[in-house]
C-alpha positions as YAML, in Angstrom:
chain: A
units: angstrom
residues:
- id: 1
  name: UNK
  ca: [0.00, 0.00, 0.00]
- id: 2
  name: UNK
  ca: [2.68, 2.49, -1.00]
- id: 3
  name: UNK
  ca: [1.79, 6.14, -1.36]
- id: 4
  name: UNK
  ca: [4.42, 7.11, -3.90]
- id: 5
  name: UNK
  ca: [3.66, 10.23, -5.94]
- id: 6
  name: UNK
  ca: [2.54, 12.09, -2.81]
- id: 7
  name: UNK
  ca: [4.61, 15.23, -2.55]
- id: 8
  name: UNK
  ca: [5.19, 14.98, 1.18]
- id: 9
  name: UNK
  ca: [3.91, 13.20, 4.25]
- id: 10
  name: UNK
  ca: [3.54, 15.06, 7.50]
- id: 11
  name: UNK
  ca: [2.55, 13.15, 10.64]
- id: 12
  name: UNK
  ca: [1.00, 14.71, 13.75]
- id: 13
  name: UNK
  ca: [-0.60, 13.22, 16.83]
- id: 14
  name: UNK
  ca: [-2.35, 14.13, 20.07]
- id: 15
  name: UNK
  ca: [-4.16, 12.44, 22.94]
- id: 16
  name: UNK
  ca: [-7.93, 12.59, 23.15]
- id: 17
  name: UNK
  ca: [-10.00, 11.45, 26.14]
- id: 18
  name: UNK
  ca: [-13.61, 10.30, 26.06]
- id: 19
  name: UNK
  ca: [-15.75, 9.91, 29.17]
- id: 20
  name: UNK
  ca: [-18.09, 6.91, 29.26]
- id: 21
  name: UNK
  ca: [-21.77, 7.04, 30.18]
- id: 22
  name: UNK
  ca: [-21.18, 4.33, 32.75]
- id: 23
  name: UNK
  ca: [-18.51, 1.96, 33.94]
- id: 24
  name: UNK
  ca: [-17.53, -0.55, 31.26]
- id: 25
  name: UNK
  ca: [-16.54, -3.73, 33.07]
- id: 26
  name: UNK
  ca: [-15.48, -7.05, 31.57]
- id: 27
  name: UNK
  ca: [-13.90, -10.09, 33.21]
- id: 28
  name: UNK
  ca: [-10.38, -8.63, 33.36]
- id: 29
  name: UNK
  ca: [-10.69, -4.84, 33.40]
- id: 30
  name: UNK
  ca: [-13.00, -1.93, 34.16]
- id: 31
  name: UNK
  ca: [-12.92, 1.58, 32.69]
- id: 32
  name: UNK
  ca: [-14.77, 4.89, 32.98]
- id: 33
  name: UNK
  ca: [-12.80, 6.78, 30.34]
- id: 34
  name: UNK
  ca: [-11.12, 5.86, 27.06]
- id: 35
  name: UNK
  ca: [-7.90, 7.50, 25.98]
- id: 36
  name: UNK
  ca: [-6.96, 7.36, 22.31]
- id: 37
  name: UNK
  ca: [-4.31, 8.91, 20.08]
- id: 38
  name: UNK
  ca: [-5.53, 10.96, 17.14]
- id: 39
  name: UNK
  ca: [-3.03, 10.60, 14.31]
- id: 40
  name: UNK
  ca: [-3.20, 12.77, 11.20]
- id: 41
  name: UNK
  ca: [-1.36, 12.51, 7.90]
- id: 42
  name: UNK
  ca: [-1.03, 15.31, 5.35]
- id: 43
  name: UNK
  ca: [0.35, 14.89, 1.85]
- id: 44
  name: UNK
  ca: [0.47, 18.60, 1.02]
- id: 45
  name: UNK
  ca: [-3.00, 18.59, -0.55]
- id: 46
  name: UNK
  ca: [-5.19, 16.19, 1.39]
- id: 47
  name: UNK
  ca: [-5.28, 15.16, 5.02]
- id: 48
  name: UNK
  ca: [-6.63, 12.16, 6.90]
- id: 49
  name: UNK
  ca: [-7.11, 11.43, 10.56]
- id: 50
  name: UNK
  ca: [-7.49, 8.10, 12.33]
- id: 51
  name: UNK
  ca: [-7.78, 6.92, 15.90]
- id: 52
  name: UNK
  ca: [-5.28, 4.66, 17.67]
- id: 53
  name: UNK
  ca: [-6.77, 2.57, 20.50]
- id: 54
  name: UNK
  ca: [-4.04, 0.64, 22.34]
- id: 55
  name: UNK
  ca: [-5.29, -2.45, 24.16]
- id: 56
  name: UNK
  ca: [-3.31, -3.77, 27.11]
- id: 57
  name: UNK
  ca: [-4.55, -7.36, 26.60]
- id: 58
  name: UNK
  ca: [-2.23, -7.41, 23.58]
- id: 59
  name: UNK
  ca: [0.65, -5.73, 25.45]
- id: 60
  name: UNK
  ca: [0.06, -2.30, 23.95]
- id: 61
  name: UNK
  ca: [0.04, 0.77, 26.19]
- id: 62
  name: UNK
  ca: [-0.83, 4.32, 25.24]
- id: 63
  name: UNK
  ca: [2.27, 5.75, 26.94]
- id: 64
  name: UNK
  ca: [4.56, 3.36, 25.06]
- id: 65
  name: UNK
  ca: [3.03, 4.31, 21.72]
- id: 66
  name: UNK
  ca: [3.27, 8.02, 22.53]
- id: 67
  name: UNK
  ca: [6.94, 7.62, 23.40]
- id: 68
  name: UNK
  ca: [7.52, 5.72, 20.15]
- id: 69
  name: UNK
  ca: [5.77, 8.45, 18.14]
- id: 70
  name: UNK
  ca: [7.79, 11.22, 19.77]
- id: 71
  name: UNK
  ca: [11.11, 9.46, 19.25]
- id: 72
  name: UNK
  ca: [10.45, 8.26, 15.70]
- id: 73
  name: UNK
  ca: [8.31, 10.93, 14.03]
- id: 74
  name: UNK
  ca: [10.70, 11.57, 11.10]
- id: 75
  name: UNK
  ca: [11.47, 7.89, 10.75]
- id: 76
  name: UNK
  ca: [7.75, 7.08, 10.67]
- id: 77
  name: UNK
  ca: [7.11, 9.50, 7.83]
- id: 78
  name: UNK
  ca: [9.72, 7.61, 5.79]
- id: 79
  name: UNK
  ca: [8.30, 4.23, 6.86]
- id: 80
  name: UNK
  ca: [4.91, 5.35, 5.58]
- id: 81
  name: UNK
  ca: [6.21, 6.44, 2.19]
- id: 82
  name: UNK
  ca: [8.34, 3.27, 1.86]
- id: 83
  name: UNK
  ca: [5.34, 1.09, 2.72]
- id: 84
  name: UNK
  ca: [7.03, -0.65, 5.62]
- id: 85
  name: UNK
  ca: [4.31, -0.36, 8.24]
- id: 86
  name: UNK
  ca: [4.95, -3.87, 9.55]
- id: 87
  name: UNK
  ca: [8.25, -2.60, 10.97]
- id: 88
  name: UNK
  ca: [6.20, -0.68, 13.54]
- id: 89
  name: UNK
  ca: [6.06, -2.70, 16.80]
- id: 90
  name: UNK
  ca: [2.44, -1.80, 17.67]
- id: 91
  name: UNK
  ca: [-0.43, -3.34, 15.70]
- id: 92
  name: UNK
  ca: [-2.88, -0.61, 16.70]
- id: 93
  name: UNK
  ca: [-0.49, 2.02, 15.34]
- id: 94
  name: UNK
  ca: [0.08, 0.02, 12.16]
- id: 95
  name: UNK
  ca: [-3.66, -0.05, 11.64]
- id: 96
  name: UNK
  ca: [-4.14, 3.65, 12.36]
- id: 97
  name: UNK
  ca: [-1.52, 4.61, 9.78]
- id: 98
  name: UNK
  ca: [-2.80, 2.05, 7.28]
- id: 99
  name: UNK
  ca: [-6.29, 3.49, 7.67]
- id: 100
  name: UNK
  ca: [-5.04, 7.03, 7.09]
- id: 101
  name: UNK
  ca: [-3.10, 5.99, 4.00]
- id: 102
  name: UNK
  ca: [-6.20, 4.38, 2.51]
- id: 103
  name: UNK
  ca: [-8.14, 7.56, 3.21]
- id: 104
  name: UNK
  ca: [-5.50, 9.71, 1.51]
- id: 105
  name: UNK
  ca: [-5.49, 7.47, -1.54]
- id: 106
  name: UNK
  ca: [-9.27, 7.64, -1.79]
- id: 107
  name: UNK
  ca: [-9.24, 11.42, -1.48]
- id: 108
  name: UNK
  ca: [-6.57, 11.69, -4.15]
- id: 109
  name: UNK
  ca: [-8.69, 9.58, -6.50]
- id: 110
  name: UNK
  ca: [-11.85, 11.43, -5.34]
- id: 111
  name: UNK
  ca: [-13.46, 8.12, -4.38]
- id: 112
  name: UNK
  ca: [-16.50, 8.20, -2.11]
- id: 113
  name: UNK
  ca: [-15.78, 5.97, 0.88]
- id: 114
  name: UNK
  ca: [-19.37, 4.86, 1.42]
- id: 115
  name: UNK
  ca: [-20.24, 4.28, -2.23]
- id: 116
  name: UNK
  ca: [-17.04, 2.38, -2.97]
- id: 117
  name: UNK
  ca: [-17.60, 0.08, 0.00]
- id: 118
  name: UNK
  ca: [-21.37, -0.27, -0.55]
- id: 119
  name: UNK
  ca: [-22.14, 0.81, 3.02]
- id: 120
  name: UNK
  ca: [-25.72, 0.74, 4.22]
- id: 121
  name: UNK
  ca: [-27.17, 3.72, 6.07]
- id: 122
  name: UNK
  ca: [-28.36, 1.48, 8.90]
- id: 123
  name: UNK
  ca: [-26.53, -1.60, 10.15]
- id: 124
  name: UNK
  ca: [-27.80, -4.21, 12.58]
- id: 125
  name: UNK
  ca: [-25.23, -4.36, 15.36]
- id: 126
  name: UNK
  ca: [-25.08, -6.14, 18.66]
- id: 127
  name: UNK
  ca: [-25.25, -3.86, 21.68]
- id: 128
  name: UNK
  ca: [-23.14, -4.83, 24.69]
- id: 129
  name: UNK
  ca: [-24.12, -5.00, 28.33]
- id: 130
  name: UNK
  ca: [-21.00, -4.91, 30.54]
- id: 131
  name: UNK
  ca: [-20.76, -6.76, 33.85]
- id: 132
  name: UNK
  ca: [-23.27, -5.25, 36.29]
- id: 133
  name: UNK
  ca: [-25.24, -6.70, 39.18]
- id: 134
  name: UNK
  ca: [-28.63, -8.25, 38.47]
- id: 135
  name: UNK
  ca: [-30.62, -5.16, 39.45]
- id: 136
  name: UNK
  ca: [-28.73, -2.88, 37.09]
- id: 137
  name: UNK
  ca: [-28.70, -5.47, 34.31]
- id: 138
  name: UNK
  ca: [-32.48, -5.71, 34.54]
- id: 139
  name: UNK
  ca: [-32.83, -1.92, 34.36]
- id: 140
  name: UNK
  ca: [-30.61, -1.70, 31.27]
- id: 141
  name: UNK
  ca: [-32.35, -4.56, 29.48]
- id: 142
  name: UNK
  ca: [-35.61, -2.61, 29.54]
- id: 143
  name: UNK
  ca: [-33.99, -0.22, 27.05]
- id: 144
  name: UNK
  ca: [-33.12, -3.11, 24.72]
- id: 145
  name: UNK
  ca: [-36.52, -4.68, 24.10]
- id: 146
  name: UNK
  ca: [-36.29, -4.00, 20.34]
- id: 147
  name: UNK
  ca: [-32.61, -4.88, 19.98]
- id: 148
  name: UNK
  ca: [-32.08, -7.84, 17.65]
- id: 149
  name: UNK
  ca: [-28.73, -8.96, 19.10]
- id: 150
  name: UNK
  ca: [-27.71, -8.40, 22.72]
- id: 151
  name: UNK
  ca: [-24.11, -9.06, 23.65]
- id: 152
  name: UNK
  ca: [-23.56, -9.58, 27.35]
- id: 153
  name: UNK
  ca: [-20.23, -9.71, 29.16]
- id: 154
  name: UNK
  ca: [-20.23, -12.61, 31.61]
- id: 155
  name: UNK
  ca: [-17.68, -14.03, 33.98]
- id: 156
  name: UNK
  ca: [-18.73, -17.13, 35.92]
- id: 157
  name: UNK
  ca: [-21.08, -15.22, 38.26]
- id: 158
  name: UNK
  ca: [-24.87, -14.99, 37.76]
- id: 159
  name: UNK
  ca: [-24.66, -16.33, 34.21]
- id: 160
  name: UNK
  ca: [-27.97, -18.20, 34.16]
- id: 161
  name: UNK
  ca: [-29.76, -15.52, 36.19]
- id: 162
  name: UNK
  ca: [-28.78, -12.83, 33.67]
- id: 163
  name: UNK
  ca: [-29.77, -14.99, 30.71]
- id: 164
  name: UNK
  ca: [-33.17, -15.54, 32.34]
- id: 165
  name: UNK
  ca: [-33.58, -11.76, 32.54]
- id: 166
  name: UNK
  ca: [-32.83, -11.39, 28.83]
- id: 167
  name: UNK
  ca: [-35.30, -14.15, 27.99]
- id: 168
  name: UNK
  ca: [-38.01, -12.47, 30.07]
- id: 169
  name: UNK
  ca: [-37.43, -8.84, 29.06]
- id: 170
  name: UNK
  ca: [-36.11, -9.25, 25.49]
- id: 171
  name: UNK
  ca: [-37.59, -12.58, 24.34]
- id: 172
  name: UNK
  ca: [-36.99, -11.93, 20.63]
- id: 173
  name: UNK
  ca: [-33.34, -10.95, 20.99]
- id: 174
  name: UNK
  ca: [-30.51, -13.24, 20.00]
- id: 175
  name: UNK
  ca: [-27.73, -13.41, 22.56]
- id: 176
  name: UNK
  ca: [-23.97, -13.28, 22.26]
- id: 177
  name: UNK
  ca: [-22.17, -14.23, 25.46]
- id: 178
  name: UNK
  ca: [-18.69, -12.75, 25.75]
- id: 179
  name: UNK
  ca: [-16.66, -14.45, 28.47]
- id: 180
  name: UNK
  ca: [-13.38, -12.70, 27.63]
- id: 181
  name: UNK
  ca: [-11.37, -15.86, 28.41]
- id: 182
  name: UNK
  ca: [-12.76, -16.08, 31.95]
- id: 183
  name: UNK
  ca: [-14.53, -19.46, 32.01]
- id: 184
  name: UNK
  ca: [-13.14, -22.79, 33.14]
- id: 185
  name: UNK
  ca: [-13.70, -26.09, 31.38]
- id: 186
  name: UNK
  ca: [-15.65, -27.59, 34.33]
- id: 187
  name: UNK
  ca: [-17.89, -24.50, 34.47]
- id: 188
  name: UNK
  ca: [-18.90, -24.78, 30.81]
- id: 189
  name: UNK
  ca: [-19.34, -28.55, 30.99]
- id: 190
  name: UNK
  ca: [-21.58, -28.17, 34.03]
- id: 191
  name: UNK
  ca: [-23.73, -25.43, 32.49]
- id: 192
  name: UNK
  ca: [-23.83, -26.25, 28.78]
- id: 193
  name: UNK
  ca: [-27.27, -27.92, 28.89]
- id: 194
  name: UNK
  ca: [-28.72, -24.97, 30.78]
- id: 195
  name: UNK
  ca: [-27.21, -22.56, 28.25]
- id: 196
  name: UNK
  ca: [-28.92, -24.43, 25.41]
- id: 197
  name: UNK
  ca: [-32.29, -23.27, 26.76]
- id: 198
  name: UNK
  ca: [-31.57, -19.71, 25.66]
- id: 199
  name: UNK
  ca: [-31.51, -18.00, 22.26]
- id: 200
  name: UNK
  ca: [-27.72, -17.91, 22.04]
- id: 201
  name: UNK
  ca: [-26.15, -16.94, 18.72]
- id: 202
  name: UNK
  ca: [-22.71, -17.95, 20.01]
- id: 203
  name: UNK
  ca: [-20.39, -17.82, 23.01]
- id: 204
  name: UNK
  ca: [-17.30, -15.71, 22.44]
- id: 205
  name: UNK
  ca: [-13.90, -16.89, 23.71]
- id: 206
  name: UNK
  ca: [-14.99, -18.86, 26.80]
- id: 207
  name: UNK
  ca: [-11.46, -20.11, 27.53]
- id: 208
  name: UNK
  ca: [-8.09, -18.37, 27.59]
- id: 209
  name: UNK
  ca: [-6.20, -18.23, 24.31]
- id: 210
  name: UNK
  ca: [-4.19, -21.44, 24.12]
- id: 211
  name: UNK
  ca: [-6.87, -23.46, 25.91]
- id: 212
  name: UNK
  ca: [-9.15, -23.49, 22.87]
- id: 213
  name: UNK
  ca: [-8.81, -27.28, 22.59]
- id: 214
  name: UNK
  ca: [-11.08, -27.61, 25.64]
- id: 215
  name: UNK
  ca: [-13.95, -27.08, 23.21]
- id: 216
  name: UNK
  ca: [-13.30, -30.52, 21.72]
- id: 217
  name: UNK
  ca: [-14.99, -32.07, 24.73]
- id: 218
  name: UNK
  ca: [-18.01, -29.74, 24.69]
- id: 219
  name: UNK
  ca: [-20.83, -31.44, 22.82]
- id: 220
  name: UNK
  ca: [-23.53, -28.88, 22.14]
- id: 221
  name: UNK
  ca: [-25.66, -27.21, 19.50]
- id: 222
  name: UNK
  ca: [-24.27, -23.86, 20.69]
- id: 223
  name: UNK
  ca: [-21.74, -22.16, 18.43]
- id: 224
  name: UNK
  ca: [-18.49, -20.56, 19.61]
- id: 225
  name: UNK
  ca: [-16.54, -17.53, 18.40]
- id: 226
  name: UNK
  ca: [-12.79, -16.91, 18.62]
- id: 227
  name: UNK
  ca: [-11.72, -13.42, 19.65]
- id: 228
  name: UNK
  ca: [-8.45, -13.29, 21.57]
- id: 229
  name: UNK
  ca: [-7.36, -16.45, 19.74]
- id: 230
  name: UNK
  ca: [-8.00, -14.83, 16.35]
- id: 231
  name: UNK
  ca: [-4.95, -12.58, 16.42]
- id: 232
  name: UNK
  ca: [-2.04, -12.20, 14.03]
- id: 233
  name: UNK
  ca: [0.51, -12.88, 16.80]
- id: 234
  name: UNK
  ca: [-1.10, -16.19, 17.73]
- id: 235
  name: UNK
  ca: [1.40, -18.64, 16.24]
- id: 236
  name: UNK
  ca: [-1.15, -21.45, 16.56]
- id: 237
  name: UNK
  ca: [-4.04, -19.46, 15.09]
- id: 238
  name: UNK
  ca: [-5.14, -21.99, 12.48]
- id: 239
  name: UNK
  ca: [-4.91, -24.85, 14.97]
- id: 240
  name: UNK
  ca: [-6.75, -22.88, 17.66]
- id: 241
  name: UNK
  ca: [-9.63, -21.53, 15.59]
- id: 242
  name: UNK
  ca: [-10.57, -24.95, 14.22]
- id: 243
  name: UNK
  ca: [-12.63, -25.35, 17.39]
- id: 244
  name: UNK
  ca: [-14.83, -22.33, 16.59]
- id: 245
  name: UNK
  ca: [-17.68, -21.59, 14.18]
- id: 246
  name: UNK
  ca: [-17.08, -17.81, 14.14]
- id: 247
  name: UNK
  ca: [-14.18, -15.40, 14.46]
- id: 248
  name: UNK
  ca: [-14.22, -11.80, 15.69]
- id: 249
  name: UNK
  ca: [-12.40, -9.53, 13.25]
- id: 250
  name: UNK
  ca: [-11.01, -6.41, 14.95]
- id: 251
  name: UNK
  ca: [-8.69, -4.28, 12.84]
- id: 252
  name: UNK
  ca: [-6.23, -3.64, 15.67]
- id: 253
  name: UNK
  ca: [-5.46, -7.35, 15.94]
- id: 254
  name: UNK
  ca: [-4.04, -7.50, 12.42]
- id: 255
  name: UNK
  ca: [-2.43, -4.12, 11.71]
- id: 256
  name: UNK
  ca: [-2.26, -3.34, 8.02]
- id: 257
  name: UNK
  ca: [-5.01, -3.46, 5.43]
- id: 258
  name: UNK
  ca: [-3.14, -6.23, 3.59]
- id: 259
  name: UNK
  ca: [-2.96, -8.40, 6.68]
- id: 260
  name: UNK
  ca: [-6.63, -7.82, 7.47]
- id: 261
  name: UNK
  ca: [-7.54, -9.08, 4.01]
- id: 262
  name: UNK
  ca: [-5.14, -12.01, 4.44]
- id: 263
  name: UNK
  ca: [-6.78, -13.18, 7.64]
- id: 264
  name: UNK
  ca: [-10.28, -12.66, 6.27]
- id: 265
  name: UNK
  ca: [-9.25, -15.05, 3.50]
- id: 266
  name: UNK
  ca: [-7.88, -17.53, 6.05]
- id: 267
  name: UNK
  ca: [-11.12, -17.46, 8.02]
- id: 268
  name: UNK
  ca: [-13.20, -17.98, 4.90]
- id: 269
  name: UNK
  ca: [-10.97, -20.83, 3.71]
- id: 270
  name: UNK
  ca: [-11.52, -22.51, 7.07]
- id: 271
  name: UNK
  ca: [-15.28, -21.91, 6.61]
- id: 272
  name: UNK
  ca: [-15.63, -19.63, 9.61]
- id: 273
  name: UNK
  ca: [-18.29, -16.96, 9.76]
- id: 274
  name: UNK
  ca: [-16.95, -13.51, 10.59]
- id: 275
  name: UNK
  ca: [-18.21, -10.93, 13.06]
- id: 276
  name: UNK
  ca: [-16.80, -7.44, 12.49]
- id: 277
  name: UNK
  ca: [-15.91, -6.09, 15.92]
- id: 278
  name: UNK
  ca: [-14.44, -3.04, 17.62]
- id: 279
  name: UNK
  ca: [-13.09, -1.76, 20.92]
- id: 280
  name: UNK
  ca: [-14.76, 0.87, 23.11]
- id: 281
  name: UNK
  ca: [-13.84, 3.89, 21.00]
- id: 282
  name: UNK
  ca: [-15.22, 6.83, 19.09]
- id: 283
  name: UNK
  ca: [-16.81, 6.61, 15.67]
- id: 284
  name: UNK
  ca: [-13.44, 7.46, 14.16]
- id: 285
  name: UNK
  ca: [-12.32, 3.90, 14.92]
- id: 286
  name: UNK
  ca: [-15.52, 2.31, 13.67]
- id: 287
  name: UNK
  ca: [-15.94, 3.92, 10.26]
- id: 288
  name: UNK
  ca: [-12.68, 2.40, 8.88]
- id: 289
  name: UNK
  ca: [-13.92, -1.05, 9.90]
- id: 290
  name: UNK
  ca: [-16.77, -0.60, 7.42]
- id: 291
  name: UNK
  ca: [-14.28, -1.17, 4.59]
- id: 292
  name: UNK
  ca: [-14.68, -4.85, 5.44]
- id: 293
  name: UNK
  ca: [-18.45, -4.74, 5.81]
- id: 294
  name: UNK
  ca: [-19.14, -7.03, 2.85]
- id: 295
  name: UNK
  ca: [-16.69, -9.66, 4.10]
- id: 296
  name: UNK
  ca: [-18.60, -10.22, 7.33]
- id: 297
  name: UNK
  ca: [-21.74, -12.00, 8.55]
- id: 298
  name: UNK
  ca: [-22.44, -10.14, 11.79]
- id: 299
  name: UNK
  ca: [-21.52, -6.76, 13.24]
- id: 300
  name: UNK
  ca: [-20.47, -5.75, 16.74]
- id: 301
  name: UNK
  ca: [-19.87, -2.06, 16.11]
- id: 302
  name: UNK
  ca: [-21.22, -0.48, 19.28]
- id: 303
  name: UNK
  ca: [-17.92, 1.02, 20.51]
- id: 304
  name: UNK
  ca: [-19.16, 4.62, 20.35]
- id: 305
  name: UNK
  ca: [-22.48, 3.78, 22.03]
- id: 306
  name: UNK
  ca: [-20.82, 3.96, 25.45]
- id: 307
  name: UNK
  ca: [-19.40, 7.48, 25.11]
- id: 308
  name: UNK
  ca: [-20.99, 10.46, 26.82]
- id: 309
  name: UNK
  ca: [-20.07, 12.49, 23.76]
- id: 310
  name: UNK
  ca: [-18.86, 11.08, 20.46]
- id: 311
  name: UNK
  ca: [-17.20, 12.99, 17.65]
- id: 312
  name: UNK
  ca: [-19.24, 15.35, 15.51]
- id: 313
  name: UNK
  ca: [-21.48, 13.47, 13.05]
- id: 314
  name: UNK
  ca: [-20.58, 10.12, 14.61]
- id: 315
  name: UNK
  ca: [-22.62, 6.93, 14.54]
- id: 316
  name: UNK
  ca: [-25.95, 7.02, 16.35]
- id: 317
  name: UNK
  ca: [-27.61, 3.97, 17.88]
- id: 318
  name: UNK
  ca: [-31.23, 3.04, 18.32]
- id: 319
  name: UNK
  ca: [-32.91, -0.34, 18.85]
- id: 320
  name: UNK
  ca: [-29.78, -2.25, 17.85]
- id: 321
  name: UNK
  ca: [-29.25, -0.29, 14.65]
- id: 322
  name: UNK
  ca: [-26.14, 1.75, 13.96]
- id: 323
  name: UNK
  ca: [-27.05, 4.75, 11.81]
- id: 324
  name: UNK
  ca: [-24.17, 5.78, 9.58]
- id: 325
  name: UNK
  ca: [-23.60, 9.47, 8.86]
- id: 326
  name: UNK
  ca: [-22.27, 9.72, 5.32]
- id: 327
  name: UNK
  ca: [-20.88, 13.21, 6.03]
- id: 328
  name: UNK
  ca: [-18.50, 11.95, 8.70]
- id: 329
  name: UNK
  ca: [-15.73, 10.24, 6.77]
...
């Protein structure tokens, strides 16, 4: 994805902080704010901005990336022009720069992002419920009665009780359970028959990455989705994901546009369905993911739903639909 013929590349960056509407808690972490790095590229004529969202689960920290940017700004501008993004040690930064380069190329060719990618104005997306107590979970579910797909974060506490609440309050909703690697093999074996009583689309990453083979002994009609195991740095990726029916495609797990396409092809060759996912982020992280819209079967693009205030003209959410603003990108 070289950008030769551009007169000059100028890179700039700054931190941006977003407050969340509520605490976002999963099995291993809890947050009330999200800090990102806005990174802009200018070629002398056009400019593009993208959002870098470091994720500590994959050993990426915002402070480390900021330090790298400050120490290597001139070097990075050359890396970009020479198309050597994979030399960058942070996948989230690779992806941010790759996204910006694609945007610059489209602007240079005067290509409409939404038309060229055949993006719909409204997309069915799952909406996530973080880990809350039963009382708060019940209160939140009352807002989701028309949501087609509810994704609920669950450790091993109150799993069945929360699923009963969804069944009672949102009986038509399909359910994605996201365990974030927090379940044990005995826990799933003990509860699998109970779980089959609910309208579960799939269970996402029940076991830690590397323990995926535990699924061999789980006999069930329920499907499973690889998330943490579907990652470019997983040396046993193909072996690990054989145990899943779905994979969660997040851009930051694969870095460059070329590698994203490569791993989409791998997933399809292995006959896995693909869910297009995201982190908790602003709409600036989610719009680039739409480039891969037509490669995917399901969408988990609710990252900006949790912000008190998103970027201007960002995605809006209602009843499990993400409304795309064609003037944003």
